[in-house]
Every structure is written in C-alpha cells, then in structure tokens.
MIDRENMAR-647050 format. One line per field, with one value per atom (N, C-alpha, C): residue number from 1; residue in one letter; atom name; y, x, z. Coordinates in Angstrom, 1 decimal. Atoms other than C-alpha are relative to their C-alpha. Layout:
n	(NUM; ...)
res	(A; ...)
atom	(CA; ...)
py	(Y; ...)
px	(X; ...)
pz	(Z; ...)
//
This chain:
n	(1; 1; 1; 2; 2; 2; 3; 3; 3; 4; 4; 4; 5; 5; 5; 6; 6; 6; 7; 7; 7; 8; 8; 8; 9; 9; 9; 10; 10; 10; 11; 11; 11; 12; 12; 12; 13; 13; 13; 14; 14; 14; 15; 15; 15; 16; 16; 16; 17; 17; 17; 18; 18; 18; 19; 19; 19; 20; 20; 20; 21; 21; 21; 22; 22; 22; 23; 23; 23; 24; 24; 24; 25; 25; 25; 26; 26; 26; 27; 27; 27; 28; 28; 28; 29; 29; 29; 30; 30; 30; 31; 31; 31; 32; 32; 32; 33; 33; 33; 34; 34; 34; 35; 35; 35; 36; 36; 36; 37; 37; 37; 38; 38; 38; 39; 39; 39; 40; 40; 40; 41; 41; 41; 42; 42; 42; 43; 43; 43; 44; 44; 44; 45; 45; 45; 46; 46; 46; 47; 47; 47; 48; 48; 48; 49; 49; 49; 50; 50; 50; 51; 51; 51; 52; 52; 52; 53; 53; 53; 54; 54; 54; 55; 55; 55; 56; 56; 56; 57; 57; 57; 58; 58; 58; 59; 59; 59; 60; 60; 60; 61; 61; 61; 62; 62; 62; 63; 63; 63; 64; 64; 64; 65; 65; 65; 66; 66; 66; 67; 67; 67; 68; 68; 68; 69; 69; 69; 70; 70; 70; 71; 71; 71; 72; 72; 72; 73; 73; 73; 74; 74; 74; 75; 75; 75; 76; 76; 76; 77; 77; 77; 78; 78; 78; 79; 79; 79; 80; 80; 80; 81; 81; 81; 82; 82; 82; 83; 83; 83; 84; 84; 84; 85; 85; 85; 86; 86; 86; 87; 87; 87; 88; 88; 88; 89; 89; 89; 90; 90; 90; 91; 91; 91; 92; 92; 92; 93; 93; 93; 94; 94; 94; 95; 95; 95; 96; 96; 96; 97; 97; 97; 98; 98; 98; 99; 99; 99; 100; 100; 100; 101; 101; 101; 102; 102; 102; 103; 103; 103; 104; 104; 104; 105; 105; 105; 106; 106; 106; 107; 107; 107; 108; 108; 108; 109; 109; 109; 110; 110; 110; 111; 111; 111; 112; 112; 112; 113; 113; 113; 114; 114; 114; 115; 115; 115; 116; 116; 116; 117; 117; 117; 118; 118; 118; 119; 119; 119; 120; 120; 120; 121; 121; 121; 122; 122; 122; 123; 123; 123; 124; 124; 124; 125; 125; 125; 126; 126; 126; 127; 127; 127; 128; 128; 128; 129; 129; 129; 130; 130; 130; 131; 131; 131; 132; 132; 132; 133; 133; 133; 134; 134; 134; 135; 135; 135; 136; 136; 136; 137; 137; 137; 138; 138; 138; 139; 139; 139; 140; 140; 140; 141; 141; 141; 142; 142; 142; 143; 143; 143; 144; 144; 144; 145; 145; 145; 146; 146; 146)
res	(X; X; X; X; X; X; X; X; X; X; X; X; X; X; X; X; X; X; X; X; X; X; X; X; X; X; X; X; X; X; X; X; X; X; X; X; X; X; X; X; X; X; X; X; X; X; X; X; X; X; X; X; X; X; X; X; X; X; X; X; X; X; X; X; X; X; X; X; X; X; X; X; X; X; X; X; X; X; X; X; X; X; X; X; X; X; X; X; X; X; X; X; X; X; X; X; X; X; X; X; X; X; X; X; X; X; X; X; X; X; X; X; X; X; X; X; X; X; X; X; X; X; X; X; X; X; X; X; X; X; X; X; X; X; X; X; X; X; X; X; X; X; X; X; X; X; X; X; X; X; X; X; X; X; X; X; X; X; X; X; X; X; X; X; X; X; X; X; X; X; X; X; X; X; X; X; X; X; X; X; X; X; X; X; X; X; X; X; X; X; X; X; X; X; X; X; X; X; X; X; X; X; X; X; X; X; X; X; X; X; X; X; X; X; X; X; X; X; X; X; X; X; X; X; X; X; X; X; X; X; X; X; X; X; X; X; X; X; X; X; X; X; X; X; X; X; X; X; X; X; X; X; X; X; X; X; X; X; X; X; X; X; X; X; X; X; X; X; X; X; X; X; X; X; X; X; X; X; X; X; X; X; X; X; X; X; X; X; X; X; X; X; X; X; X; X; X; X; X; X; X; X; X; X; X; X; X; X; X; X; X; X; X; X; X; X; X; X; X; X; X; X; X; X; X; X; X; X; X; X; X; X; X; X; X; X; X; X; X; X; X; X; X; X; X; X; X; X; X; X; X; X; X; X; X; X; X; X; X; X; X; X; X; X; X; X; X; X; X; X; X; X; X; X; X; X; X; X; X; X; X; X; X; X; X; X; X; X; X; X; X; X; X; X; X; X; X; X; X; X; X; X; X; X; X; X; X; X; X; X; X; X; X; X; X; X; X; X; X; X; X; X; X; X; X; X; X; X; X; X; X; X; X; X; X; X; X; X)
atom	(N; CA; C; N; CA; C; N; CA; C; N; CA; C; N; CA; C; N; CA; C; N; CA; C; N; CA; C; N; CA; C; N; CA; C; N; CA; C; N; CA; C; N; CA; C; N; CA; C; N; CA; C; N; CA; C; N; CA; C; N; CA; C; N; CA; C; N; CA; C; N; CA; C; N; CA; C; N; CA; C; N; CA; C; N; CA; C; N; CA; C; N; CA; C; N; CA; C; N; CA; C; N; CA; C; N; CA; C; N; CA; C; N; CA; C; N; CA; C; N; CA; C; N; CA; C; N; CA; C; N; CA; C; N; CA; C; N; CA; C; N; CA; C; N; CA; C; N; CA; C; N; CA; C; N; CA; C; N; CA; C; N; CA; C; N; CA; C; N; CA; C; N; CA; C; N; CA; C; N; CA; C; N; CA; C; N; CA; C; N; CA; C; N; CA; C; N; CA; C; N; CA; C; N; CA; C; N; CA; C; N; CA; C; N; CA; C; N; CA; C; N; CA; C; N; CA; C; N; CA; C; N; CA; C; N; CA; C; N; CA; C; N; CA; C; N; CA; C; N; CA; C; N; CA; C; N; CA; C; N; CA; C; N; CA; C; N; CA; C; N; CA; C; N; CA; C; N; CA; C; N; CA; C; N; CA; C; N; CA; C; N; CA; C; N; CA; C; N; CA; C; N; CA; C; N; CA; C; N; CA; C; N; CA; C; N; CA; C; N; CA; C; N; CA; C; N; CA; C; N; CA; C; N; CA; C; N; CA; C; N; CA; C; N; CA; C; N; CA; C; N; CA; C; N; CA; C; N; CA; C; N; CA; C; N; CA; C; N; CA; C; N; CA; C; N; CA; C; N; CA; C; N; CA; C; N; CA; C; N; CA; C; N; CA; C; N; CA; C; N; CA; C; N; CA; C; N; CA; C; N; CA; C; N; CA; C; N; CA; C; N; CA; C; N; CA; C; N; CA; C; N; CA; C; N; CA; C; N; CA; C; N; CA; C; N; CA; C; N; CA; C; N; CA; C; N; CA; C; N; CA; C; N; CA; C; N; CA; C; N; CA; C; N; CA; C; N; CA; C; N; CA; C; N; CA; C; N; CA; C; N; CA; C; N; CA; C; N; CA; C; N; CA; C; N; CA; C; N; CA; C)
py	(-0.4; 98.5; -0.5; 0.4; 97.3; -1.3; 1.3; 93.7; 0.2; -0.3; 95.0; 0.7; -0.8; 97.4; -0.9; 1.0; 94.6; -0.9; 0.8; 92.4; 0.7; -0.8; 95.2; 0.1; -0.2; 95.8; -1.3; 1.3; 92.1; -0.3; 0.2; 91.9; 0.9; -1.0; 95.0; -0.5; 0.5; 93.4; -1.2; 1.1; 90.3; 0.6; -0.6; 92.6; 0.7; -0.6; 94.5; -1.0; 1.1; 91.2; -0.5; 0.5; 90.6; 0.8; -1.0; 93.6; 0.3; -0.3; 94.1; 1.5; -1.4; 97.9; 0.3; -0.3; 97.9; -0.6; 0.5; 95.6; 0.8; -0.8; 97.6; 1.3; -1.3; 100.9; -0.1; 0.2; 99.5; 0.0; 0.0; 99.3; 1.4; -1.3; 103.0; 1.0; -1.1; 106.2; 0.8; -0.8; 108.5; 0.9; -1.0; 111.0; -0.6; 0.7; 108.4; 0.6; -0.4; 109.2; -1.2; 0.9; 107.0; 0.8; -0.9; 108.8; -0.9; 0.7; 107.2; 1.1; -1.0; 108.9; 0.6; -0.7; 111.5; -0.6; 0.4; 110.3; -1.5; 1.4; 106.6; -0.7; 0.7; 104.1; -0.4; 0.4; 102.8; 1.2; -1.2; 106.3; 0.5; -0.4; 107.2; -1.0; 1.0; 104.0; 0.0; 0.1; 104.1; 1.4; -1.4; 107.9; 0.3; -0.3; 108.2; 0.9; -0.8; 110.6; -0.9; 0.8; 109.4; 0.3; -0.3; 111.0; -0.2; 0.3; 109.4; 0.4; -0.6; 111.1; -0.5; 0.5; 109.5; -1.5; 1.5; 105.9; -0.6; 0.5; 105.5; 0.1; -0.2; 106.8; -1.1; 1.1; 104.4; -1.4; 1.3; 101.5; -0.2; 0.2; 102.1; -0.3; 0.2; 102.3; -1.5; 1.4; 98.9; -1.0; 1.0; 97.2; 0.0; -0.1; 98.5; 0.4; -0.5; 100.4; -0.9; 0.8; 98.3; -1.3; 1.2; 95.1; 0.2; -0.3; 96.9; -0.1; 0.0; 97.1; -1.3; 1.2; 94.2; -1.1; 0.8; 91.7; -1.3; 1.3; 88.4; -0.4; 0.6; 86.3; 1.0; -0.9; 89.1; -0.7; 0.7; 87.8; 1.1; -0.9; 89.8; -0.9; 0.7; 88.4; 1.0; -1.0; 90.1; -0.4; 0.2; 90.6; 0.5; -0.5; 92.5; 0.8; -0.8; 93.9; 0.4; -0.6; 96.2; 1.0; -0.8; 97.8; 0.8; -0.8; 100.6; 1.0; -0.8; 102.0; 0.0; -0.1; 103.2; 0.1; -0.1; 103.0; -1.4; 1.4; 99.8; 0.2; 0.0; 99.4; -1.3; 1.2; 96.8; 0.0; 0.2; 95.6; -1.2; 1.1; 93.5; 0.1; 0.1; 92.4; -0.4; 0.4; 92.4; -0.5; 0.5; 90.3; -0.1; 0.1; 90.2; -0.2; -0.1; 89.7; 1.2; -1.2; 93.0; -0.3; 0.2; 93.5; -0.3; 0.3; 93.3; -1.3; 1.3; 89.9; 0.0; 0.0; 91.1; -0.2; 0.2; 90.2; 1.3; -1.2; 92.8; -0.5; 0.3; 92.6; 1.3; -1.2; 95.5; -0.1; -0.1; 96.1; 1.2; -1.1; 98.3; 0.1; -0.2; 99.8; 0.9; -0.7; 101.0; 0.4; -0.4; 103.1; 0.2; -0.1; 102.6; 0.8; -0.8; 105.2; -0.3; 0.4; 104.0; 1.0; -0.8; 105.9; -0.7; 0.6; 104.4; -1.3; 1.4; 100.9; -0.1; -0.1; 102.0; 0.6; -0.5; 102.8; 1.5; -1.4; 106.6; 0.5; -0.5; 107.2; -1.2; 0.9; 105.0; 0.8; -0.6; 106.3; -1.2; 1.0; 104.1; 0.4; -0.3; 103.9; -1.2; 1.1; 101.8; 0.5; -0.4; 101.8; 0.5; -0.6; 104.2; -0.2; 0.2; 103.8; -1.5; 1.4; 100.0; -0.2; 0.1; 100.4; 0.5; -0.5; 102.5; -0.9; 1.0; 100.0; -1.2; 1.2; 97.1; 0.3; -0.3; 98.9; 0.5; -0.6; 100.9; -0.4; 0.3; 99.5; -1.5; 1.5; 96.1; -0.5; 0.5; 94.1; -0.7; 0.7; 92.3; 1.0; -1.0; 95.6; 0.1; 0.0; 95.1; -1.3; 1.3; 92.6; -0.6; 0.6; 90.1; 0.5; -0.4; 91.1; -1.3; 1.1; 88.9; 0.0)
px	(-0.7; -43.0; 1.4; -1.4; -39.6; 0.2; -0.1; -40.1; -0.2; 0.2; -41.5; 1.2; -1.2; -38.6; 1.2; -1.1; -36.1; -0.2; 0.3; -37.8; 0.2; -0.1; -37.9; 1.5; -1.5; -34.1; 0.6; -0.5; -33.3; -0.3; 0.4; -35.3; 0.7; -0.7; -33.6; 1.4; -1.4; -30.1; -0.1; 0.1; -31.3; -0.2; 0.2; -32.5; 1.2; -1.3; -29.2; 0.9; -0.8; -27.5; -0.4; 0.4; -29.5; 0.6; -0.5; -27.9; -1.0; 1.1; -31.3; -0.4; 0.3; -31.7; -1.4; 1.5; -35.5; -0.4; 0.4; -35.9; 0.6; -0.6; -33.4; -0.7; 0.7; -35.1; -1.3; 1.3; -38.4; 0.1; -0.1; -37.1; 0.3; -0.3; -36.3; -1.1; 0.8; -38.3; 0.6; -0.5; -38.0; 1.1; -1.0; -36.0; 1.1; -0.9; -33.8; 1.4; -1.4; -30.2; 0.8; -1.0; -27.2; 1.2; -1.1; -24.5; 1.2; -1.2; -21.0; 1.0; -1.0; -17.9; 0.6; -0.6; -16.5; 1.4; -1.4; -13.3; 0.2; -0.2; -14.0; 0.6; -0.7; -12.1; -0.9; 0.9; -15.1; -0.4; 0.4; -16.2; 1.1; -1.1; -12.7; 0.3; -0.3; -12.0; -1.0; 1.0; -15.3; -0.3; 0.3; -15.3; -1.5; 1.4; -18.8; 0.0; 0.1; -20.0; -0.2; 0.2; -20.1; -1.4; 1.3; -23.5; -0.9; 0.9; -26.0; -1.4; 1.3; -29.4; -0.9; 1.1; -32.5; 0.1; 0.0; -33.6; 0.7; -0.6; -32.5; 1.5; -1.4; -29.0; 0.6; -0.4; -28.7; 0.0; 0.2; -30.0; 1.0; -1.1; -27.6; 1.3; -1.3; -24.7; 0.1; 0.0; -25.7; 0.0; 0.1; -26.5; 1.2; -1.1; -23.7; 1.3; -1.3; -21.0; 0.7; -0.6; -20.5; 0.7; -0.6; -19.8; 1.2; -1.3; -17.1; 1.2; -1.2; -14.9; -0.1; 0.1; -16.2; -0.6; 0.3; -16.1; -0.7; 0.5; -16.9; 0.2; -0.1; -17.2; -0.4; 0.4; -19.0; -0.8; 0.7; -20.1; -0.2; 0.3; -21.8; -0.3; 0.2; -21.6; -0.6; 0.7; -24.1; 0.4; -0.4; -23.0; -1.1; 1.1; -26.1; -0.9; 1.1; -29.4; -0.9; 0.8; -31.2; -1.0; 1.0; -34.5; -0.7; 0.8; -36.3; -0.8; 0.9; -39.3; 0.4; -0.3; -38.4; 1.5; -1.5; -34.6; 0.5; -0.6; -32.6; 1.6; -1.4; -28.9; 0.5; -0.5; -26.9; 1.6; -1.4; -23.4; 0.4; -0.3; -21.6; 1.5; -1.3; -18.3; -0.3; 0.1; -18.1; 1.4; -1.2; -15.5; -0.4; 0.2; -15.0; 1.3; -1.1; -12.6; -0.1; 0.0; -11.7; 0.2; -0.1; -11.7; 1.5; -1.4; -7.9; 0.5; -0.3; -8.1; 0.5; -0.3; -7.1; -1.2; 1.0; -9.0; -0.3; 0.5; -11.1; -0.8; 0.8; -12.5; 0.0; 0.2; -13.9; -1.3; 1.1; -16.3; -0.9; 0.9; -19.4; -1.1; 1.2; -22.2; -0.9; 0.9; -25.3; -1.2; 1.2; -28.2; -1.0; 1.1; -31.3; -1.2; 1.2; -34.1; -1.1; 1.1; -37.5; -1.1; 1.2; -40.5; -1.0; 1.1; -43.8; 0.3; -0.4; -42.3; 1.1; -1.1; -39.4; 1.2; -1.2; -35.8; 0.1; -0.1; -35.5; 1.4; -1.4; -31.9; 0.8; -1.0; -28.9; 1.3; -1.3; -25.9; 1.0; -0.9; -22.9; 1.3; -1.2; -19.9; 1.0; -0.9; -16.7; 1.4; -1.4; -13.0; 0.6; -0.4; -12.0; 1.5; -1.5; -8.2; 0.2; -0.2; -8.5; -0.5; 0.5; -10.7; 1.0; -1.1; -8.0; 1.1; -1.1; -5.3; -0.5; 0.5; -7.5; -0.2; 0.3; -8.4; 1.2; -1.1; -5.3; 1.4; -1.3; -2.5; 0.2; -0.3; -0.9; -0.9; 1.0; -3.7; 0.8; -0.7; -1.0; 0.3; -0.2; -0.6; -1.2; 1.2; -4.1; -0.2; 0.2; -4.5; -1.4; 1.3; -7.3; -1.0; 1.1; -10.7; -0.3; 0.3; -11.4; -1.5)
pz	(1.3; 21.6; 0.0; 0.0; 22.7; -0.7; 0.7; 21.6; -1.5; 1.4; 18.3; -0.6; 0.5; 17.9; -0.2; 0.1; 18.5; -1.2; 1.1; 16.0; -1.3; 1.2; 13.4; -0.3; 0.2; 13.8; -0.4; 0.4; 13.6; -1.4; 1.4; 10.4; -1.0; 0.9; 9.0; -0.2; 0.3; 9.5; -1.0; 1.0; 7.6; -1.4; 1.2; 4.9; -0.6; 0.5; 4.7; -0.7; 0.5; 4.0; -1.4; 1.3; 0.9; -1.1; 1.0; -0.9; -1.1; 0.9; -2.6; 0.4; -0.3; -2.8; 0.3; -0.2; -3.1; 1.4; -1.3; -0.1; 1.2; -1.1; 2.0; 0.1; -0.1; 1.1; 0.8; -0.7; 2.4; 1.5; -1.5; 6.0; 0.5; -0.4; 6.1; -0.3; 0.3; 6.3; -1.2; 1.1; 3.3; 0.3; -0.4; 5.2; 1.0; -0.9; 7.0; -0.1; 0.0; 8.0; 0.6; -0.6; 8.7; 0.2; -0.4; 10.6; 0.5; -0.5; 10.9; 0.3; -0.3; 12.3; -1.2; 1.1; 9.9; -0.2; 0.3; 8.2; 0.2; -0.3; 8.9; -1.3; 1.1; 6.7; -1.1; 1.1; 4.8; -0.9; 0.7; 3.8; -0.9; 0.8; 2.7; -1.2; 1.1; 0.8; -1.1; 1.0; -1.0; -0.6; 0.5; -1.5; 0.1; -0.3; 0.1; 1.2; -1.2; 2.7; 1.3; -1.3; 6.4; 0.5; -0.4; 6.8; -1.2; 1.1; 4.4; 0.3; -0.2; 4.0; -1.1; 0.9; 2.4; -0.2; 0.0; 2.2; -1.3; 1.3; -1.5; 0.1; -0.1; -0.7; 0.9; -1.0; 2.3; -0.7; 0.6; 0.3; -1.1; 1.1; -2.6; 0.7; -0.7; -0.1; 0.4; -0.5; 1.5; -1.1; 1.1; -1.8; -1.0; 1.1; -4.1; 0.5; -0.5; -2.2; 1.0; -1.1; 0.9; -0.6; 0.5; -1.1; -0.9; 0.8; -3.2; 0.9; -1.0; 0.0; 0.7; -0.8; 2.1; -1.0; 1.2; -0.8; 0.2; -0.2; 0.7; 1.5; -1.3; 3.9; 1.1; -1.0; 5.7; 1.1; -1.1; 9.1; 1.1; -1.2; 11.9; 1.2; -1.3; 15.4; 1.0; -0.9; 17.7; 1.4; -1.4; 21.3; 0.9; -0.8; 22.5; -0.9; 0.7; 21.2; 1.1; -1.1; 23.6; -0.5; 0.5; 22.9; 1.2; -0.9; 24.8; -0.8; 0.8; 23.1; -1.5; 1.4; 19.6; -0.2; 0.1; 20.2; 0.3; -0.1; 19.7; -0.1; 0.0; 20.5; -0.4; 0.5; 18.6; 0.3; -0.1; 19.7; -0.8; 0.9; 17.2; -0.4; 0.6; 15.6; -1.4; 1.4; 11.8; -0.5; 0.6; 10.0; -1.5; 1.5; 6.2; -0.7; 0.9; 3.4; -0.8; 0.8; 1.8; -1.4; 1.4; -1.9; -0.4; 0.3; -1.8; 0.6; -0.5; -0.1; 1.5; -1.4; 3.4; 0.9; -1.0; 6.5; 0.8; -0.7; 8.3; 1.2; -1.2; 11.9; 0.8; -0.9; 14.0; 0.8; -0.9; 16.8; -0.4; 0.3; 16.2; 1.1; -0.8; 18.2; -0.9; 0.8; 16.4; 0.9; -0.6; 17.7; -1.1; 0.9; 15.7; 0.6; -0.5; 16.1; -1.0; 0.9; 14.7; 0.0; 0.1; 13.5; -0.8; 0.7; 12.6; -0.6; 0.4; 12.3; -1.1; 0.9; 10.1; 0.6; -0.5; 10.7; -0.5; 0.3; 10.8; 0.1; -0.2; 12.0; 0.5; -0.5; 12.5; 0.4; -0.4; 14.5; 0.2; 0.0; 14.0; 0.7; -0.8; 16.3; -0.2; 0.2; 15.7; 0.5; -0.3; 16.5; -1.3; 1.3; 13.7; -0.2; 0.2; 14.3; -0.5; 0.4; 14.0; -1.5; 1.3; 10.9; -1.0; 1.0; 9.2; -0.1; 0.1; 10.1; -0.9; 0.7; 8.7; -1.5; 1.4; 5.5; -0.8; 0.7; 4.7; 0.4; -0.5; 6.8; 0.1; -0.2; 7.7; 1.0; -1.0; 9.4; 1.1; -1.1; 11.5; 1.1; -1.1; 13.4; 0.9; -0.8; 14.7; 0.8; -0.7; 17.5; -0.2; 0.2; 17.2; 1.0; -0.9; 18.7; 0.8; -0.9; 21.7; 0.4)
//
C-alpha cells in the first residue's frame, strides 16, 4: 500500500495546483480534515480557520482562498516523500508571489492520512514565525531558505 499511498498523494498535489474545487474535493473523504497550526499567517491573512473540516470546505480553501494570498508564481519543491501504509509524509519548500507583490518562501511538512484511497486528514507544519514575517512583515528580515 505504501507505493499506492505515495502515488495518491503525488496525484493529490497535482490536483491542488489546478484550483478546480470539484477535482480537489474528489481526492478527499467527505469528513476530511486539514489541520494547520492555530494562528498561522495564512489563516489570519485570509480570515479562515486553521482547522478545516469537510472536503468541500478544504476544496474551497485550496481553489478560492489560497490564491487570494499566494497570487502567482507558486512553486513547490519537494525534498522528501515518505510512505508507510496509509500515512505519507511530505517535506517541501513553497515559494510564491503574495497578492501585495512581495516574495514568500517557507518550509513545510505535511502528514497525509489516507482512508479507502482518499485523503482523510492532513496535518500541516511550518515555520510559523517565518510565515508571519513573510506575510505581515518586511521579508528582508527573513534569511533565504537554503
């Protein structure tokens, strides 16, 4: 199942990039959850909860809300993708141009939990202090990610 799980999560990432809410919803279970750190910069800037519940809520966030902040040039560089059964760990760096024109770069780790071939839960981890500096402060205060 690990190879299938890895393939499913890789396909999910490609689907997220489409910003097509129907296609995105199709990769999640109906009762899916996406948990990011409370008070993270994205949730604050977009005035959305850090704990999203339900496939349609998650799909709407990825299709409509996310691009309002991360406006263009969104690039995800994968550093590692590790699968064990129905759990997949993704290490990545995301860069983008924010809606106000500033540059964004941050490291992330995602834990995907799968159920019956669909994404059931995503736990998202990132450098929240760096995220706040990049979104709300002077990005020159944040050293480049190496």
